[in-house]
C-alpha angles and dihedrals in degrees: 000000000000114000128161115245092236091057092048092050091049091048093050092045090052093048092048093049092049092048089052094045091053092044091239089136137025103203119213092189133064117274091244091057092048092047091051091053093045092050091046092053094047091049091048089052091051090051091051090052092048089052089049090052091051090051092049091050089050091052091048091048090050091054098034094118091055090049092054091049093048095045089226117160109256091211093054091046090049091054094046094048092045091051092049094048092046090053092048092048093041093239116154112220 
């Protein structure tokens, strides 16, 4: 997923402030440290999903001839393969 860094920072800042307002967390670290870790985790999650998408495309490419013969929708197959790989790799989509 492509997201601009400014948007991600604003999103994480909003989430952190709402968690604090609702007393869902009692941070022991400075907000800037927490925001840095939040942004890092979200970016790492985006990278995991991009890697998953590349792997799904590789599988589809490998079996492209079979897909043409079966008249299966490549989009539907992409989603099914992605779901299966995500489950196997314990990635939450």
